[in-house]
KOLMARNU-987200 format. One line per field, with one value per residue (C-alpha): residue in one letter; x negated, y, z negated. Coordinates in steps of 0.25 Angstrom, whole numbers, plus 5000, padded with zeros to 4 digits. Layout:
<recs>
res <- A,...
px <- X,...
py <- Y,...
pz <- Z,...
</recs>
This chain:
<recs>
res <- X,X,X,X,X,X,X,X,X,X,X,X,X,X,X,X,X,X,X,X,X,X,X,X,X,X,X,X,X,X,X,X,X,X,X,X,X,X,X,X,X,X,X,X,X,X,X,X,X,X,X,X,X,X,X,X,X,X,X,X,X,X,X,X,X,X,X,X,X,X,X,X,X,X,X,X,X,X,X,X,X,X,X,X,X,X,X,X,X,X,X,X,X,X,X,X,X,X,X,X,X,X,X,X,X,X,X,X,X,X,X,X,X,X,X,X,X,X,X,X,X,X,X,X,X,X,X,X,X,X,X,X,X,X,X,X,X,X,X,X,X,X,X,X,X,X,X,X,X,X,X,X,X,X,X,X,X,X,X,X,X,X,X,X,X,X,X,X,X,X,X,X,X,X,X,X,X,X,X,X,X,X,X,X,X,X,X,X,X,X,X,X,X,X,X,X,X,X,X,X,X,X,X,X,X,X,X,X,X,X,X,X,X,X,X,X,X,X,X,X,X,X,X,X,X,X,X,X,X,X,X,X,X,X,X,X,X,X,X,X,X,X,X,X,X,X,X,X,X,X,X,X,X,X,X,X,X,X,X,X,X,X,X,X,X,X,X,X,X,X,X,X,X,X,X,X,X,X,X,X,X,X,X,X,X,X,X,X,X,X,X,X,X,X,X,X,X,X,X,X,X,X,X,X,X,X,X,X,X,X,X,X,X,X,X,X,X,X,X,X,X,X,X,X,X,X,X,X,X,X,X,X,X,X,X,X,X,X,X,X,X,X,X,X,X,X,X,X,X,X,X,X,X,X,X,X,X,X,X,X,X,X,X,X,X,X,X,X,X,X,X,X,X,X,X,X,X,X,X,X,X,X,X,X,X,X,X,X,X,X,X,X,X,X,X,X,X,X,X,X,X,X,X,X,X,X,X,X,X,X,X,X,X,X,X,X,X,X,X,X,X,X,X,X,X,X,X,X,X,X,X,X,X,X,X,X,X,X,X,X,X,X,X,X,X,X,X,X,X,X,X,X,X,X,X,X,X,X,X,X,X,X,X,X,X,X,X,X,X,X,X,X,X,X,X,X,X,X,X,X,X,X,X,X,X,X,X,X,X,X,X,X,X,X,X,X
px <- 5000,4995,4994,5005,5013,5012,5014,5026,5041,5049,5046,5057,5063,5063,5049,5048,5047,5050,5056,5064,5068,5081,5087,5102,5106,5099,5087,5077,5063,5056,5058,5045,5045,5032,5030,5020,5014,5019,5008,5006,4996,4993,4989,4988,4997,5008,5022,5031,5032,5040,5043,5033,5041,5040,5047,5058,5063,5061,5071,5081,5080,5082,5093,5100,5098,5102,5115,5118,5116,5126,5136,5142,5130,5135,5148,5144,5148,5137,5145,5144,5129,5128,5135,5127,5114,5118,5121,5108,5102,5108,5105,5091,5090,5096,5085,5074,5066,5065,5061,5050,5044,5045,5037,5026,5025,5024,5016,5009,5015,5016,5029,5029,5030,5038,5049,5048,5053,5067,5070,5064,5073,5085,5082,5078,5091,5100,5094,5096,5110,5113,5108,5120,5127,5114,5121,5133,5139,5138,5145,5135,5140,5135,5134,5140,5150,5163,5170,5161,5160,5146,5143,5129,5126,5114,5114,5107,5095,5098,5088,5076,5063,5057,5041,5037,5023,5019,5015,5032,5041,5051,5050,5047,5060,5070,5064,5069,5081,5086,5087,5092,5104,5107,5108,5115,5104,5097,5083,5073,5062,5049,5042,5026,5022,5014,5026,5040,5046,5054,5059,5066,5072,5078,5084,5090,5097,5102,5108,5114,5119,5128,5119,5124,5117,5106,5105,5092,5082,5070,5058,5046,5031,5018,5020,5012,5024,5036,5033,5028,5041,5049,5040,5043,5056,5066,5078,5072,5076,5066,5054,5050,5035,5028,5013,5000,4997,4991,5005,5011,5005,5009,5024,5023,5020,5029,5040,5039,5046,5060,5055,5060,5059,5048,5045,5030,5025,5011,4999,4992,4980,4987,4979,4980,4974,4969,4967,4958,4970,4978,4982,4974,4981,4992,4983,4974,4984,4993,4984,4978,4992,4994,4983,4984,5000,5005,4989,4986,4997,5006,5005,5006,4994,4986,4972,4965,4963,4958,4952,4947,4932,4930,4939,4935,4926,4935,4946,4939,4935,4949,4956,4946,4948,4963,4961,4954,4967,4977,4981,4979,4985,4997,5010,5018,5009,5016,5004,4999,4998,4992,4995,4987,4986,4996,4986,4972,4971,4975,4965,4953,4957,4957,4944,4938,4942,4935,4922,4923,4926,4913,4904,4909,4904,4916,4913,4921,4925,4934,4940,4936,4938,4946,4952,4948,4950,4966,4969,4958,4969,4977,4973,4970,4960,4956,4961,4950,4945,4934,4929,4921,4928,4928,4940,4933,4931,4938,4945,4950,4955,4961,4973,4969,4980,4975,4971,4959,4959,4949,4946,4940,4935,4940,4938,4949,4963,4960,4951,4960,4969,4960,4956,4971,4975,4963,4969,4978,4989,4999,5008,5007,4997,4997,4993,4988,4987,4993,4994,5007,5001,4991,5000,5009,4999,4992,5004,5010,4996,4994,4999,5008,5022,5023,5014,5014,5009,5006,5011,5010,5018,5032,5043,5058,5065,5076,5063,5054,5040,5033,5020,5014,5001,4997,5006,5018,5031,5046,5050,5055,5065,5075,5084,5075,5072,5088,5089,5077,5085,5096,5096,5105,5116,5125,5140,5147,5161,5168,5181,5186
py <- 4999,5014,5026,5032,5020,5021,5034,5035,5036,5028,5034,5041,5032,5046,5044,5032,5031,5041,5055,5062,5076,5082,5088,5093,5084,5071,5065,5062,5058,5069,5069,5064,5052,5056,5057,5061,5054,5058,5057,5057,5066,5061,5047,5050,5038,5039,5041,5041,5049,5062,5067,5074,5084,5094,5105,5095,5092,5107,5110,5099,5105,5119,5115,5108,5120,5130,5121,5120,5136,5138,5128,5123,5128,5143,5141,5137,5149,5152,5145,5132,5134,5137,5125,5115,5122,5118,5104,5103,5107,5098,5087,5090,5092,5078,5072,5081,5069,5062,5076,5078,5065,5066,5079,5074,5063,5070,5083,5079,5087,5082,5076,5086,5098,5092,5088,5102,5108,5104,5116,5125,5119,5122,5135,5138,5130,5139,5151,5149,5143,5157,5165,5159,5171,5180,5184,5191,5202,5216,5230,5240,5254,5261,5275,5272,5282,5276,5266,5253,5241,5236,5221,5216,5202,5192,5181,5168,5168,5155,5143,5144,5136,5133,5126,5123,5118,5105,5111,5111,5107,5104,5119,5124,5119,5126,5140,5136,5129,5136,5150,5142,5136,5150,5157,5147,5148,5133,5127,5119,5114,5109,5105,5102,5089,5086,5086,5086,5074,5083,5092,5080,5075,5088,5088,5075,5080,5093,5085,5077,5089,5092,5101,5103,5096,5106,5117,5111,5103,5096,5095,5088,5089,5096,5111,5111,5104,5106,5119,5126,5122,5127,5141,5143,5137,5149,5145,5147,5160,5160,5152,5150,5145,5142,5139,5142,5157,5150,5143,5155,5163,5152,5153,5168,5167,5156,5164,5174,5166,5171,5180,5171,5176,5172,5168,5163,5160,5159,5154,5161,5165,5170,5176,5173,5184,5180,5193,5192,5194,5183,5171,5161,5149,5153,5159,5147,5137,5146,5149,5137,5130,5142,5135,5122,5120,5110,5107,5122,5120,5132,5145,5155,5146,5157,5151,5165,5165,5180,5179,5191,5190,5191,5178,5171,5160,5158,5156,5146,5138,5138,5135,5124,5117,5118,5113,5100,5097,5096,5083,5081,5068,5061,5069,5057,5057,5065,5071,5077,5093,5093,5083,5081,5091,5089,5081,5078,5089,5099,5093,5095,5109,5111,5105,5112,5126,5120,5118,5132,5137,5132,5135,5149,5150,5148,5139,5127,5126,5115,5104,5105,5090,5080,5070,5056,5042,5038,5051,5050,5046,5059,5073,5079,5090,5094,5108,5117,5130,5139,5150,5163,5164,5177,5180,5179,5166,5156,5149,5162,5168,5156,5147,5133,5127,5117,5118,5128,5140,5152,5160,5173,5183,5197,5211,5221,5220,5227,5216,5205,5212,5216,5201,5195,5204,5201,5189,5188,5181,5188,5177,5176,5180,5178,5187,5183,5193,5198,5212,5218,5230,5219,5210,5221,5227,5216,5207,5219,5221,5207,5206,5195,5190,5184,5187,5180,5184,5176,5164,5158,5152,5152,5157,5159,5157,5169,5178,5171,5173,5177,5183,5194,5196,5182,5174,5177,5185,5182,5177,5165,5165,5177,5183,5188,5174,5171,5183,5181,5168,5179,5191,5204,5206,5219,5220,5234,5233,5246,5247,5259
pz <- 5001,5004,4994,5001,5001,4986,4984,4994,4990,5001,5014,5021,5032,5039,5041,5051,5067,5075,5073,5083,5087,5081,5094,5097,5083,5089,5085,5097,5101,5110,5125,5127,5118,5111,5095,5086,5074,5060,5051,5035,5031,5018,5025,5040,5042,5054,5048,5060,5074,5077,5091,5099,5106,5118,5126,5130,5116,5112,5125,5120,5105,5110,5118,5107,5097,5108,5110,5096,5093,5104,5101,5086,5078,5082,5078,5064,5053,5043,5033,5040,5042,5027,5024,5033,5028,5014,5019,5024,5011,5003,5013,5013,4997,4996,5005,5000,4993,5007,5014,5004,5006,5022,5020,5011,5021,5034,5030,5017,5006,4992,4989,4977,4987,4997,4986,4980,4993,4990,4983,4992,5003,4995,4993,5007,5013,5003,5008,5022,5020,5013,5026,5035,5035,5039,5053,5047,5055,5049,5054,5054,5056,5069,5075,5089,5095,5094,5086,5086,5077,5076,5072,5068,5066,5066,5075,5078,5086,5093,5093,5084,5086,5074,5072,5059,5053,5046,5033,5027,5037,5025,5022,5036,5043,5034,5039,5053,5051,5039,5046,5058,5051,5043,5056,5065,5074,5079,5078,5085,5075,5079,5066,5065,5072,5058,5050,5056,5047,5037,5046,5055,5042,5039,5051,5049,5037,5043,5054,5044,5038,5049,5057,5071,5083,5088,5077,5071,5080,5076,5088,5084,5090,5092,5093,5106,5112,5105,5097,5109,5117,5107,5105,5120,5122,5129,5122,5107,5101,5089,5084,5069,5068,5057,5059,5065,5071,5083,5086,5082,5093,5103,5099,5100,5114,5118,5112,5123,5133,5126,5116,5105,5090,5082,5067,5065,5050,5054,5045,5031,5025,5013,5001,4986,4978,4964,4955,4943,4934,4939,4931,4937,4929,4939,4951,4953,4955,4961,4972,4973,4977,4985,4994,4993,4992,5003,5004,5010,5022,5018,5027,5014,5007,4999,5005,5003,4988,4985,4972,4964,4962,4947,4945,4959,4953,4942,4952,4962,4950,4945,4958,4962,4948,4951,4966,4959,4953,4965,4969,4984,4989,4996,4995,4990,4976,4967,4961,4974,4975,4989,5000,5014,5025,5035,5047,5050,5059,5047,5038,5048,5050,5035,5034,5044,5037,5024,5032,5038,5023,5019,5031,5029,5015,5005,4994,4994,4978,4979,4990,5004,5008,5013,5003,5007,4998,4997,5006,5017,5027,5023,5027,5013,5010,4995,4991,4995,4988,4995,4985,4988,5003,5010,5018,5032,5030,5040,5027,5024,5037,5044,5039,5035,5031,5021,5005,5007,4998,5001,4987,4991,4981,4982,4972,4972,4976,4988,4992,4989,4999,5009,5010,5009,5021,5029,5036,5049,5040,5032,5026,5011,4999,4984,4972,4958,4948,4935,4938,4944,4951,4959,4963,4970,4976,4982,4984,4993,5000,5004,5019,5019,5019,5007,4993,4981,4966,4956,4964,4978,4988,4983,4993,4993,5006,5002,5003,5014,5018,5031,5036,5042,5052,5059,5047,5058,5057,5052,5038,5034,5024,5019,5028,5037,5041,5044,5051,5060,5066,5068,5078,5075,5086,5086,5091,5094,5095,5102,5094,5101
</recs>
């Protein structure tokens, strides 16, 4: 019996054989019949197969979504959509143990983490369900001569294309499905080829809840085939993408064909600033897990830890000691805090950055190695700390997307802000201090969409988040997210 078999709960029946696309309410193979192997990143072993779709499959899914948008779905009232979303909520929560296990097996996150997403999922579904009346008609006054009544409303944009990454599909899918259902849009979602299984299972549950055919479609495949075809498709009205800057640039170019609306959440190289007066008992574990959560595969990860020079050495020593207590292992082990990276490709990328960091003169204070032994077949790397780094180093400028922290010393608050903002990214940041004036000044000064003070990484879907500069544009969550799935419409009625 393997180590994983000893750890594993009953493997879901869903993870077996060949997984199909959901198009127009039917589960179908890719038109080409090609498939992609699904690999468990904790073991390197094959679990099942998903469809390797291309432009033909995307055409079919977009056509189904358009038919649904113009058909029965367009006649659903906000109340009907809200009832459906609440039914989906209940069914998803009833099956969340299975969904969490699928997510752990597919992308490696510890089961303790994936199970913990249940409350967030409940919260996000309730939020979007509450937004089903976002297109309510208003009657603003006008300044026209004569007797005119003006009606202003928000109407659904149409068919939305969603492309989500592999680092948290069980979360990412709701940023597409939630606002689409709330506003009366329809959607075609292309999950990452490295982690599609939880999305496909959620789609099954949504269909079981009574979702009309074609409202939600899921097409799996490689980005260069299915993703590019979705971005270029002339019958897609809006694209929501989360991923790398390079892919985003391709999507921007592809969107020009019909000037489709775009929402882009891209990378980050977020600064987490530790002042000398910070409570290190909280700042050390808080900043550490701001890097290492989900094995560093988080866009908002605070991987540039800026530490006031007077406490730099103490902070590094304490962070190194904390890092050694983190349990890395198979996500099925209830004691595991960090699971594997998603793939061999990502492991190679992270290890290359670790080599670069040492070559550029940063001091490797902790970690830096691939884990062997019982974990040798998986894609595991130690949580890593580089001390005495400078902001000009590659490891401080480029997004690694792995458990690698660069600790950078600074002197005065002005220095911290200069270093914090010396990056092409602007997604998030953090501040640790017991001085209220410092907290206000520095949090205002960080050029990022979200800043945390004396904490890191908490998110409320009713508040939302987004980025600036090369971290993209558009807002996820809150009314701004919902309204980006709508367009304003004015009607003038001559009463004379």
